[in-house]
DSSP file (Angstrom, degrees, kcal/mol; ACC not computed):
  #  RESIDUE AA STRUCTURE BP1 BP2  ACC     N-H-->O    O-->H-N    N-H-->O    O-->H-N    TCO  KAPPA ALPHA  PHI   PSI    X-CA   Y-CA   Z-CA
    1    1 A M              0   0    0      0, 0.0     2,-0.2     0, 0.0    11,-0.1   0.000 360.0 360.0 360.0 152.4   -1.5    4.6   14.0
    2    2 A D        -     0   0    0     37,-0.1     2,-0.2    40,-0.1     9,-0.1  -0.478 360.0-119.6 -76.0 144.2   -2.0    7.3   11.5
    3    3 A S        -     0   0    0     -2,-0.2    -1,-0.1     1,-0.1     3,-0.0  -0.504  35.1 -97.1 -77.3 152.0   -5.0    7.3    9.2
    4    4 A Y  B >   -A    7   0A   0      3,-0.6     3,-1.4    -2,-0.2     6,-0.3  -0.561  36.2-127.0 -66.9 129.5   -4.6    7.0    5.5
    5    5 A P  T 3  S+     0   0    0      0, 0.0    -1,-0.1     0, 0.0    -2,-0.1   0.807 106.3  41.6 -53.4 -35.8   -4.8   10.7    4.3
    6    6 A C  T 3  S+     0   0    0      1,-0.2    -2,-0.1     2,-0.0    -3,-0.0   0.621 123.4  37.5 -89.2 -12.0   -7.5    9.9    1.7
    7    7 A S  B X  S-A    4   0A   0     -3,-1.4     3,-2.2     0, 0.0    -3,-0.6  -0.636  78.9-154.4-139.9  78.2   -9.5    7.6    3.9
    8    8 A P  T 3  S+     0   0    0      0, 0.0    -6,-0.0     0, 0.0    -5,-0.0  -0.263  83.6  22.6 -54.3 135.3   -9.6    8.7    7.6
    9    9 A G  T 3> S+     0   0    0      3,-0.0     4,-2.3     4,-0.0     5,-0.2   0.389  85.2 119.5  89.5  -3.6  -10.2    5.7    9.8
   10   10 A L  H <> S+     0   0    0     -3,-2.2     4,-2.7    -6,-0.3     5,-0.2   0.921  74.1  50.6 -62.0 -44.8   -8.9    3.1    7.3
   11   11 A C  H  > S+     0   0    0     -4,-0.3     4,-2.6     1,-0.2    -1,-0.2   0.934 112.2  46.7 -59.0 -47.6   -6.1    1.9    9.6
   12   12 A E  H  > S+     0   0    0      1,-0.2     4,-2.5     2,-0.2    -1,-0.2   0.883 111.9  51.6 -63.0 -39.3   -8.5    1.4   12.5
   13   13 A L  H  X S+     0   0    0     -4,-2.3     4,-1.4     2,-0.2    -2,-0.2   0.925 111.8  46.1 -63.1 -46.0  -11.0   -0.4   10.2
   14   14 A L  H  <>S+     0   0    0     -4,-2.7     5,-2.6     1,-0.2     4,-0.3   0.917 113.7  48.7 -64.5 -43.6   -8.4   -2.8    8.9
   15   15 A E  H ><5S+     0   0    0     -4,-2.6     3,-1.6     1,-0.2    -2,-0.2   0.913 108.6  53.2 -62.9 -42.6   -7.0   -3.4   12.4
   16   16 A A  H 3<5S+     0   0    0     -4,-2.5    -1,-0.2     1,-0.3    -2,-0.2   0.810 108.1  51.7 -62.6 -29.2  -10.5   -4.1   13.8
   17   17 A A  T 3<5S-     0   0    0     -4,-1.4    -1,-0.3    -3,-0.2    -2,-0.2   0.456 119.6-112.4 -86.0  -1.3  -11.0   -6.6   11.0
   18   18 A G  T < 5 +     0   0    0     -3,-1.6     2,-0.4    -4,-0.3    -3,-0.2   0.681  60.7 158.1  80.3  18.2   -7.8   -8.3   12.0
   19   19 A V      < +     0   0    0     -5,-2.6    -1,-0.3    -6,-0.2     3,-0.1  -0.619  10.4 158.0 -78.8 130.1   -6.0   -7.4    8.8
   20   20 A G        +     0   0    0     -2,-0.4    26,-2.8     1,-0.2     2,-0.4   0.481  60.6  51.3-125.4 -12.7   -2.2   -7.4    9.1
   21   21 A R  E     -b   46   0B   0     24,-0.2     2,-0.4    26,-0.0    -1,-0.2  -0.991  61.6-164.2-132.3 137.1   -1.1   -7.8    5.5
   22   22 A L  E     -b   47   0B   0     24,-2.8    26,-2.6    -2,-0.4     2,-0.5  -0.935  10.7-150.4-118.7 143.3   -2.0   -5.8    2.4
   23   23 A V  E     -b   48   0B   0     -2,-0.4     2,-0.4    24,-0.2    26,-0.2  -0.971  22.2-159.7-109.6 122.3   -1.5   -6.7   -1.2
   24   24 A V  E     +b   49   0B   0     24,-3.0    26,-2.7    -2,-0.5     2,-0.3  -0.878  22.8 150.6-112.0 133.0   -1.1   -3.5   -3.3
   25   25 A A        +     0   0    0     -2,-0.4     2,-0.3    24,-0.2    29,-0.1  -0.966  13.9 133.8-148.5 157.8   -1.6   -3.2   -7.1
   26   26 A G        -     0   0    0     27,-0.7     3,-0.2    -2,-0.3    -2,-0.0  -0.993  54.8 -95.5 177.2-173.8   -2.7   -0.2   -9.2
   27   27 A V  S    S+     0   0    0     -2,-0.3     2,-1.0     1,-0.2    -1,-0.1   0.786 103.4  56.9 -99.2 -32.0   -2.3    1.9  -12.2
   28   28 A A    > > +     0   0    0      1,-0.2     5,-1.4    27,-0.1     3,-1.3  -0.705  63.0 178.2-105.9  82.3   -0.3    4.9  -11.0
   29   29 A T  I 3 >S+     0   0    0     -2,-1.0     5,-1.6     1,-0.3    -1,-0.2   0.887  79.0  44.9 -52.9 -49.3    2.8    3.2   -9.7
   30   30 A S  I 3 5S+     0   0    0      3,-0.2    -1,-0.3     4,-0.1    -2,-0.1   0.607 126.0  31.3 -76.3  -8.9    4.7    6.4   -8.7
   31   31 A G  I <>5S+     0   0    0     -3,-1.3     4,-2.6     3,-0.1     5,-0.3   0.696 128.6  13.7-108.1 -86.8    1.6    7.9   -7.1
   32   32 A T  I  >5S+     0   0    0     -4,-0.5     4,-2.4     1,-0.2     5,-0.3   0.896 127.5  47.0 -67.9 -43.3   -1.0    5.7   -5.5
   33   33 A V  I  ><S+     0   0    0     -5,-1.4     4,-2.4     2,-0.2    -1,-0.2   0.943 116.6  44.3 -65.2 -46.1    0.8    2.4   -5.3
   34   34 A L  H  ><S+     0   0    0     -5,-1.6     4,-2.5    -6,-0.4    -2,-0.2   0.933 116.5  44.8 -65.0 -46.7    4.0    4.1   -3.9
   35   35 A S  H  X S+     0   0    0     -4,-2.6     4,-2.3     2,-0.2    -1,-0.2   0.896 114.9  48.5 -68.0 -38.1    2.1    6.3   -1.4
   36   36 A T  H  X S+     0   0    0     -4,-2.4     4,-2.7    -5,-0.3    -1,-0.2   0.914 112.5  49.0 -65.5 -42.3   -0.2    3.5   -0.2
   37   37 A T  H  X S+     0   0    0     -4,-2.4     4,-2.4    -5,-0.3     5,-0.3   0.924 112.2  47.7 -63.2 -45.5    2.8    1.1    0.2
   38   38 A R  H  X S+     0   0    0     -4,-2.5     4,-2.4     2,-0.2    -1,-0.2   0.909 113.4  48.5 -62.6 -42.3    4.8    3.7    2.2
   39   39 A W  H  X S+     0   0    0     -4,-2.3     4,-1.5    -5,-0.2    -2,-0.2   0.944 112.2  48.5 -62.2 -48.0    1.7    4.4    4.4
   40   40 A A  H  <>S+     0   0    0     -4,-2.7     5,-2.5     1,-0.2     4,-0.3   0.910 114.4  44.4 -62.9 -44.1    1.0    0.8    5.0
   41   41 A I  H ><5S+     0   0    0     -4,-2.4     3,-1.4     1,-0.2    -1,-0.2   0.921 111.8  54.2 -64.8 -43.3    4.6   -0.1    6.0
   42   42 A G  H 3<5S+     0   0    0     -4,-2.4    -1,-0.2     1,-0.3    -2,-0.2   0.741 108.9  48.5 -63.7 -24.0    4.9    3.1    8.1
   43   43 A T  T 3<5S-     0   0    0     -4,-1.5    -1,-0.3    -3,-0.3    -2,-0.2   0.375 125.2 -98.5 -99.5   3.8    1.8    2.1   10.1
   44   44 A G  T < 5S+     0   0    0     -3,-1.4    -3,-0.2     1,-0.3     2,-0.2   0.484  74.4 137.6 100.4   3.0    3.0   -1.5   10.7
   45   45 A F      < -     0   0    0     -5,-2.5     2,-0.4    -6,-0.2    -1,-0.3  -0.533  55.6-121.1 -78.7 149.2    1.2   -3.6    8.0
   46   46 A K  E     -b   21   0B   0    -26,-2.8   -24,-2.8    -2,-0.2     2,-0.4  -0.762  37.7-156.7 -83.7 137.2    3.1   -6.2    6.1
   47   47 A V  E     -b   22   0B   0     -2,-0.4     2,-0.5   -26,-0.2   -24,-0.2  -0.954  22.0-170.3-128.4 136.1    2.9   -5.4    2.4
   48   48 A T  E     -b   23   0B   0    -26,-2.6   -24,-3.0    -2,-0.4     2,-0.6  -0.993  15.2-151.6-118.0 124.1    3.1   -7.3   -0.8
   49   49 A V  E     -b   24   0B   0     -2,-0.5     2,-1.5   -26,-0.2   -24,-0.2  -0.867  14.6-138.6 -95.2 121.2    3.3   -5.2   -4.0
   50   50 A C    >   -     0   0    0    -26,-2.7     3,-2.0    -2,-0.6   -24,-0.2  -0.620  21.4-175.2 -82.3  89.7    1.9   -7.3   -6.8
   51   51 A A  G >  S+     0   0    0     -2,-1.5     3,-1.5     1,-0.3    -1,-0.2   0.810  79.0  60.4 -59.7 -32.8    4.4   -6.4   -9.6
   52   52 A D  G 3  S+     0   0    0      1,-0.3    -1,-0.3    -3,-0.1    -2,-0.1   0.656 102.5  54.1 -70.6 -13.4    2.4   -8.3  -12.2
   53   53 A A  G <  S+     0   0    0     -3,-2.0   -27,-0.7   -29,-0.2    -1,-0.3   0.155  90.5  94.1-106.0  18.0   -0.5   -6.0  -11.6
   54   54 A L  S <  S-     0   0    0     -3,-1.5   -27,-0.2   -29,-0.1   -26,-0.1  -0.857  71.1-137.5-109.4 147.0    1.4   -2.8  -12.2
   55   55 A P  S    S+     0   0    0      0, 0.0     2,-0.3     0, 0.0    -1,-0.1   0.764  77.4   9.1 -76.6 -24.9    1.6   -1.0  -15.5
   56   56 A T        -     0   0    0    -29,-0.0     3,-0.2    -5,-0.0    -2,-0.0  -0.854  60.6-122.8-144.8 176.3    5.3   -0.1  -15.6
   57   57 A D        +     0   0    0     -2,-0.3     6,-0.1     1,-0.1     5,-0.1  -0.224  60.1 136.1-113.3  40.9    8.6   -0.6  -13.9
   58   58 A E        +     0   0    0      1,-0.2    -1,-0.1     2,-0.1     0, 0.0   0.589  59.0  63.5 -70.1 -10.5    9.1    3.1  -13.3
   59   59 A I  S >> S-     0   0    0     -3,-0.2     3,-2.0     0, 0.0     4,-1.3  -0.886  86.0-136.9-116.8 101.2   10.3    2.7   -9.7
   60   60 A P  B 34 S+c   63   0C   0      0, 0.0    -2,-0.1     0, 0.0    -3,-0.0  -0.270  89.0  18.2 -56.1 135.0   13.6    0.8   -9.6
   61   61 A G  T 34 S+     0   0    0      2,-0.6    -4,-0.0    -4,-0.1     0, 0.0   0.092 112.2  75.9  91.5 -23.9   13.6   -1.8   -6.8
   62   62 A L  T <4 S+     0   0    0     -3,-2.0   -11,-0.1     1,-0.3   -13,-0.1   0.874 101.7  34.2 -84.9 -40.7    9.8   -1.8   -6.5
   63   63 A C  B  <   c   60   0C   0     -4,-1.3    -2,-0.6    -6,-0.1    -1,-0.3  -0.959 360.0 360.0-117.6 128.8    9.1   -3.8   -9.6
   64   64 A P              0   0    0      0, 0.0    -1,-0.1     0, 0.0    -7,-0.1   0.511 360.0 360.0 -68.9 360.0   11.4   -6.6  -10.7
């Protein structure tokens, strides 16, 4: 699996710890939350985006 660009080895670390699902929340929805979510899904993790912990609904379909 590909490493997360900003944290090389993150995928391997999470897999070694038995992590299969990530909950994502943050401040920059169109930047960090979106890119992290895309990376996680692309590498096979199950992802939950915590819409109540996001500042805006700037990405239609991502936040209800």
